[in-house]
N, C-alpha and C positions, 0 to 999 in steps of 0.2 A: 549367617543364613546357610542352611544345609543345601549343598549343591544337588542333593538327591531330588529336591522338589523344584528345581529351576524351571521345569516346564509348566508348573502350576502357578508360577508367580504372576503371569499376565492375567490369568483368571481371577486370582486373589485381588490384584490391584483394581481391576474393573469392578468387582463386587464391593470391595472396601470403599471405593470412591462413591458408589451409589449409596452405601449405608451412611457414610459421613455427611453426604448431602441431606439425607433424610433426618439425621440427628440435628443438623444445623437448623432445619425447618422446625423441628419439634422444640428446640430451645426457646423459640419465641413465645410459645404458648404453654410451656412446661408448668408454670405456677397457676394457670387458669383452668387447665383441663387434665383431670386425673388420668384419662385415657392416654394423653400425650406422655405422661411420666412412665406409664406402664410400657408403652411402645418404645420409649427411649431405652429403658432397661433391657427390653428384649433385643433391640438392635445391638446394644453393647455386648450382651451375652453371646449373640451369634458371631459378632466380630471377634470376640475373645476366643471362641472355639476355633475359628478359622486361623487365628494367629498362632494358637497353640499347635494346631495340626502342622503348620509350616515351621514350627519351632522359632517363632518370632516372640520371644519371651517379653521384651520390654513393652511391646504393643499389647500383648495379652494381659500383662500386669496392670497397665493403665486402664484398660477396659474393665477389669475386675474391680479396681479401686473406685472407678467412677460409678460402676453399677451399685456398689455398696453405699457410696455417698448419696445416691439418689433414691435410696429405699424410702426415705421420708423427705418429701418435697417441702422446702421452706423458702422464705424470701431470700433471693440471691441464687437459688438453684439454677435459674435460667442462664445467668452469667457464668456459673460454674461449668455448666454443660458446654457453653460456647467456647470457654477456654480449653476444655478437654477436646472438643472437636477440632479446634485449630491445631492442637498438638498431634492428634491422631492423623489429621490430613498431612502434616509434615512428615510423619513417620511413614505413611503410605507412599508419599512421593519418594522418600528415601528407598523404600523397597522396590519401587518402580525403576529406580536408577541402578539397582543391583547392590545397594548398600544395606548394612544391618542397622536398623534404627537404634539410637542410643536411648537408654532409660532417662526419664525426666529427673533432673537433679532436684527440682523444686516441687516434688510431688505434694508435699503438705500445703504449700501456698497455692498450688494449682487447684487443689480440691477444697480449699477454704471457701466458705460462703462469702466472706468479705476479705479478699486478699489484702495484704498490707499495701498502703499507698506508696508509690515511688518517692524516695527522698527528694525534697525540693532542693535543687542545686542552685548556686548563685547565678549560673548562666541563664536560669529560667526567667529571671526578671530583667535580663539584658535586652537592649533594643533589638538586637539581631538574634534570630533563633539559632540553636546549636546546629552544626553541620549534620547533614543526613548521613547516618551510618550505612554500612553495607546492608543490603536487603537481608533480613534475619533468616529467611528460609528460601531455598530455591523454589521458584514457582513452576507450575506445570502448565502446559498449553491445553486449556480446557476445550478450546474449539477443535483440537486435533482428534477428538473421539467421535466416532460415528457408529450408531447402533442400527442394524438393519434387520427387518423382518423377512423371513424366508419367502413369504408370499410376494412381498414387494420386489425382491430380487428375481423371482420367477417371472413376474409381469414385465420387468425391464428386459429380461432375456427374450421374451416373446416379441416385444416391440422392436428390439434390436434386430431380431431375425427378419421382421417385416420390413424394416428399413433397408436391410441388405438385399432383400428380394426386389424392392422397388429400385434400388440402385442398379441391380443387375438388369432390370427391365430397361433402364435408360440406355444400356449398351445396344439394345436393338434399334433404338432411334438413331444412334450414332452410325450403325451399319447401314441403315436405310438412307440416311443423308448422304453417306458415301456412294451408295448405288445411284442416287439421283444426280450427284456430281458427275459420275462417270457417264450417265445418260446425257447430261447437258453437254459434256465434251464431245460425245458422238454426234449430237445434234448440230453442233457448230460446224462439223465437217460435211453435213448433208446439204444438198442443193435446196431442199425445201424443209427448213427446220420448224415451220409453224406447227405441224402436227405434234412433234415431240415436245415443243414448248407448251402446248395445250395440256398434254399429259403431265408434264412437269408441274404446271400451275395447279392442276386438280389434285395431284398427289401431295404437293406441298401444303395445300390448304387442309387436306385430311390429316396429314402428319402434324401440322401445327395444332389442330384441335386435340389430337391424341396426346401430344406433348403437354399441352395446357392442362388436360385432365390428369395426366401422370404427375405433373409438377404440383398440382393441388393436393393429390394424395400424398406425395412425398413431404410436402410442407406440413400437412396435417399430422402425419405420423411423427415427423421431427418435433413438432410442437408438443404432442402427447408425451414423447419420450423425455423432452426437456422438462415439462411440468412434473413428470414423475420423479425425475432426478432432483429437481429443486425441492420437491416435497420431502425427499430424504435428507437433503442438506439443511432444511429449516428445522431446528431443534430448540427445545426450551433453554432459556438462559440461566437456569437455576445454578448449575455448577460454576459457570463463569462469574456470576454475581457473588456467589459464596467465596470464590477465590479472591475477588477484589476486596470483599469485606475482611477476609483473613489477612490479606496484605496490609490493609489499613490498620488493623489492631496490632499486628506485629511491628509495623513501623512506628506506631505511636508508643508502644512499650519501649522500643530501642531509643526513643527520643525523650522519654520521661513525660509523655503527654497522657492524658486520660481521654479516651474517645469511645463513644458508643456508636455503633453502625446500624442503621435501619435499612432493611431491604424491602423493596416493593416491586411487584411485577415479575417474580421469579419464573412464572409459567409463560411469560412472553416468549414467542418463538422468533428466531433470527437465523439466517444462513450462517452456518459454522465457518465458512470461508471469510465472511465479513467480520465475524468475531475475531478470527486470526489476524485480519488486517488492522483491527482496532485495538487489539490487546495491549500493545506497548503504549499507545496513546492514552488509553483509559488508566493504565497503571501510572502514567505520568501525572494525570489529573488527580489520582488518589494521593500520590506523593506530594503534589502541590497542596492539596487540601489539608493533609496532616502536617507537613513541614512548614508551609508558609501561610496557611489559613488558620488552623486551630492554634490559639495562643497557649503558652505554657500555663499550668494551673494557677500559679501565683498571679500572673498578669490578668487572667480571666477574673479572678476574685477582686483584683483592684478595679476592674471595670464593672463590677456588679453582676458578673455572669457566673453560672455554675462552674465549679472547678473542671468538670469534664465537658469536652466538646461533643458535638453530634454531627455525624456525616450521614447523609441520606443518599443511597444508591437506588435509582429507580429506572425501570424499563416499562414502556407502555406502547401498545400497538396503536397506530393511527392510520387506518386504511391499508394502503400498500407499503407503508413505511413504519419504522420503529424509532421511538425517541428514547435515548439513553441520557440520563441526567445525574450529575454528581453535585450535591449541595453540601456546604459546610456552614456552620454558624460562627465562623471565625472573624478575623480582622476586617475582611472585605477590602475593596479597592476604591481609591479616590481617583475619579477620572481626571481631575486636574493634575495629579501627580503623574498619571500616564502621559498626558500631553507634554509635561515638562521633560520627561524622559525621551519622548519622541523628538522634541525640538532639539534637545541636547545631542541626540544621536544623528541629527541631520535627516530624519525621516519625514519631517513636515516643518513648515515655517510657522512663526508665531501668529501671523495673520490668518492663515488657514486653520490653525488650532482654535482660534477664538470662535470660528464659525461652526465648529463641530458640536453636535448634540451629545448628550451623555452616552447614548448608545454607540454613536460613531467613535467617540473617544475610547470606549472599552474595546471596540473592534480593532483598534490599533495594536492591541496585545497579540493579535494573530499575525502581525507583520513579521516576515522573516528577518531575523537578526536583531529585533528590538529587545533590549534587556533593561529592566527597570531597577534591578538590584544595585547595579553599580552607580546609577544616577541618583536614586532616592532611597536611602537606607531604611526609611520607615515604611516603604511600600511592601506589599506582601511578596513581591517577586514573581508573580505569575507570568510575566512576559517571557521568562526564560523557557524556550522550547514550545510555546503554545502554537507556533506555526506548524509544528509537527502534528499536532492534533487536527488542525484544519486541513492539512495536506492528506492525512490518513482518511478523514471523512470524505474529502473530495475524490480520493482515489476509488472509492466504492460508490460514488454517485450521491454523496450526502453533503451536509454542511454543519458547521459548528457555530454556536452563538454563546455569548457570555453576558451574564447579568450580575450586578454586584451593588452593594450599598456599604459604604465605609462604616465599620464597626458592627455590621449586622450579618455579614457573610456573603458568599459567592455561589452562583450556580453556573456550571458549564454544561451545555446541552448539545448533544450530537444526534442528528437525525439522519437515518440511512434507509435505503430500501430493505424490505423484508428479505428479498432473495437477490442473488447476484446473477443476472442474466448477462447478455452481451452489453458492452458499454456503448452509449450513443456518442459518436464523434462528429465533428464538422470537418469536412475535407476542404482544405485550402491549398492554393497554389501561389508560390512566389518564384518568379523566373521559371526555370525548368523543374523546380523542386516541388513535389507534392507531399503535404504533411497533414496530420490530423490534430484536432484540438478538442479536448473534452467538451461535449455540448452542454453539460450541466453548468459550465462557467459562463456561457455566452448569454448576453442579455439582448443585444441588438446589433444590426449591421447597417452601416450608412455608406453612401458614396463619399469619397474623399478626393476632390479635384486637387491638382497640384497647387492651384492658387490659394487653397485654404491651409496649406502646410507652412508653418513658421518654424525656423530653426533659431534657437536662442541659447547661447552658452553651451553648445553641444547637445541641447535638448530639443526633441521634436514635439511640436504642439499642433493640434488640429483646431482650427476655428470652426466651431459648430454653433451657429447662431450667435448668442452673446457670450458663449463659454469658450475657454481655451482648454483643450483636453490633452494632457501629455500622453504620448503613445510610443510604442516600440515599432519601428519600421522593420518588419520581419526579414526583408531582403538584406538589410544591413546586419541584422542579428545573425543571419545565416551565412554571412560572408559576401553578399552582393551589394549593389547600390540601388536605392529606391529612386523612382522617377515616374512621371506620368500620373494618370488618374489611378487611384487605388480604392480599396474598400477598407473602412475602419470598423473593426470588430470591438465592441465594448462588452465587458463582463466583470466578473468579480471572483476573487480567490482569497481565502483566508481573511475575509473581512476587508480586503483592499480592492479598490476599483482598478481594473486592468483595461488597456486598450492597445491594439496592435493593428498595423496596416498590412494588407496582403494584396496581391494582384487580382485574385479571383477566389470566390467561394463556390465550390462544386456541389454542395449539398450535404445532407447528413446520411449516416449509415451506422447500423449496429454491427459492432466488431467485438472480437475477443482480444483483449490487450495482454500480451505476454511481456513480463519484465525482462529487460536486458541484463546481461551479466554486469556486475558492479563496475567493472573496468571498461565496459563497452559503451556506456553512455558518455559521449564526448562532451566533457564539461558539464555533465548532468543536464544537457539540453533536452533529452528525451526521457520520458517515464517508461517507455516500452515500445514494442513494435506490434502492429496490428495487421492481420491478413484480411484484406477486403474480399467481398463476395466475388470479385473478378479474379481473385488469386494473387493480386499484387500486394506485397508488404509495404506498409508506410510507417514512418516514425510518428509516435504520439508525443507532441510537445509537452514539456514539463511546465505546468502553471507556476510552480515555485521558481523555476529559472526565469520565466518571463517577468515575474514579480520583481526579482532581483535586478533584472535588466532595466525595468522601468524606474526602479529606485535609483539605479546607477546613472540613468540619464540626467537626473537632477543634480548630480554632484559636480558638474562642470566637464568640459571636454577633456579627453585623455591627452597627455602630452604626446608629441610626435615621436614615432619610433625611430631609433637610430638604425642606420643601415646594418643589415645582418647578412650572414652567410646564406647560401642556398640551402634549401631543405635537402637532407640526405636520405635517400630512399633505398631500401633493400628490396630487390625484385626477385621473387622466387617462382620459377617455372622450369619444368624438366625439358620443355621443348626449346632448343637453342634458337630456332627461328622466331618463335613467339617472343621469347625473352629479348632477343635483339630488337624486334620491332617495337615492343613496349619501351625498351630502354631508349630508343631514338625519340619516340614520342615525348617521353618525360624529359630527356635532356634538352630537346628543342623548346620545352616550356620552362627551362631554367633550373631543373633539378639536378642534383648530384646523385647518380644512380650506380649502385653496386649490384651485380647479379649473383644468383645462387641457383644450382641445378636441382636441389631437393631440400627437404626439411633439415636433414642432418647438416648440410653445408650452411644453410641459413642460420641454424643455431650456433654453429661455429663462428660465423660472421658477427652475429649478435653478441656473442661473448666478448668480442673486442670492443663493443659499444660504439656510440656516436651516431646512431640512426634516429631519424625523426619520425619515420613512417615505414610500414611494411606493406608490400603488395604481393599477394600470393595466389597461385593457381590452386585448384582443388585436387584434381587427379594427378598424383605423383607417386613414384615408387616408394615403398616404405611408409613413412608417416604421411597421410594425405593433408590437404590444406586445413580442413576442419580440425583434425587432431593437432596440427601445428598451432592453431589459434588457441585451442583449449590448453595446450601445454604452456604457451606463453602467459596466459591469464593466471596460471598457477605459480608463476615465478614472480616474486615480489618486485624485482628490479625491472621486469618487462611487462608487468600487468597493465600499465597505463599506456603502452606503446600503441598508437593508432594503427589499425589493420584494415586494409581493403582487400576483399576477395574479388578476383577477376577470373571468371570461369565460362566455359561453354555450356555449362548446365544452366538452363533458363527456366526450369519449372519453379512454381511458387514454393513448393516444399523445400527445394534446394536453397532458395534465397532465405527462407525462414531458418533452415538448419544452420546456415552461415552466420546469421545474426544471433541465433541462440548460442552458438559456439563462442561468441564474444567478439565477432568482427564488427567494426564500426559502420561498414557499408558493404554492399554486394553489387557488383556490376557484371554484365555479360560481355563476352568477347565479340559476340555477333554484332552488337550495337555500340561497341566501345567508341566513345567520343573523347578525343584527346583533351579538348577544352574542359569537358565535364570532369574528367579524371584529375586534371591539374587543379581545377578549382576546389574539388573535394579534398585533395591532399593538402592544399594550402590551408583550408579551413580546419582540417583535423590537426595539422601541424602547428596551428596557432598563428598563421600568417595571413 
């Protein structure tokens, strides 16, 4: 690729992807509509010219050969064009990565109306499918593209300006409240404050009315801006579905399978951020459908099926939600075999398995850690990783379901919101700890008196009427001890019923959840951190972690821990006085503490090893505390070291900055409680 045209490559890639998407759409009606054939040749011709201009000879040659092959449309021309589009898309991806696309070595077979069938290997009739090969082509992130109209950008800029003006207007209210506070202080010193109090009351009433009106204007403007931005984020799924179809065909070819892919609902619109969240999960479903669902050609013929399998990828709008479904006509899943695998893995007992309906048995496949391949070799193996699909759906406020019939095929359906707004969470409290739980997973909340709690073999059960419900006592889960009357929250995640006990439920709130750094989520207990309307950051509990905890409660009590050494803490603060005070607090709580005056000294101490936790200030000479945390997260040997920031900075944005840098917790020096700090360090240090 000529470096002279490097600045034109992004323009070419954007245009070429649009044209390959159009060609993929035309392939489906090529043999029925003469106009479709003419348009396909025209698209190929235009793409050929652009390729030649950028001296991308292999791409231009393929377009030219395909254009010639489609001069006369015959049976099989649609499949020919589909194969060409897959190869062109791979070439365009290579150009986007800065690589020169290689010419197709199999040009004759690629352009044949009926390409030779793959040789049937002996492994095709074996009980177990061949191992999955590496993905034949690097995939691109379709959801990463965003196309903006200039008029839409102008409108957003105008609304943003209006929001700023409204925010500046709020400063006047702050100033006036300050003036009233000063007036009240003066009234307190007067002998007859009644007159001033009357003025204060009148002014406050008037100010409250003005603030209410201003707040409504601000809220309305914010909603308008949000809706405008969401409208830009919501884009057609065509490119994403086409990339899934191409992945299915390429994977099938690498495995010696024959697969036709049907697409439906390409014009369905979905928030591109949700597409990005679901991309890996849906690719996993495609791999499952091809590798574990569609049988090898010889085996399909033995069963009386056509040699080639069929996969249907469908998107459909349903009100404010979108339903994505991947269906194959392969081997299907036997629910009885799923139950056998779940019993063998200790996820459920035989008696409970007998009571499961067909649908409930299939839902077990979403259980974290359940694998059917090792337990039953004839099963299709869909249990491997399906919890990832359910988790991805739940993360964007959706859910996943699975339907299957042995010998007839399987459908996995993911339903998600059209657009990603703030996430609804339920705020809960356990002890002094305030946490958030995704509201989509919650089904009901009940009072749980201590008399209704039963502990059996290390497992906590709640007696609710005639039922015994296993639950996670959140205080114990977070390092404390449960006791007294609690609230039992019941819900569902990944097809599994969940229950947890908390001290209090404080209500729901819409928040924006930001993911933590990979190393920052202590034991993966949290999916992210959310900033409440009050400005306080809270951790958002991981439903996956809670599911694993509940499953673990049924495996018997953990053996008692042997006596261990004190936790060793590195304390970093440039103030000798502050460092000494914190050192005494921690040593009085039983910790082994080593001090460091700045980040450089801390790194030198850490190089010698042996620390269980790090406590650091923010403001320090040289590297500050946030930079120190980010530096540690980039060092593989220290990436998992628990870090607590203790600072005089108490603004919400400072707390959020600390957590985003990778700290496990953020405390302020003004309200530092020795017991809270000690409990936090023990929990983070695994004690």
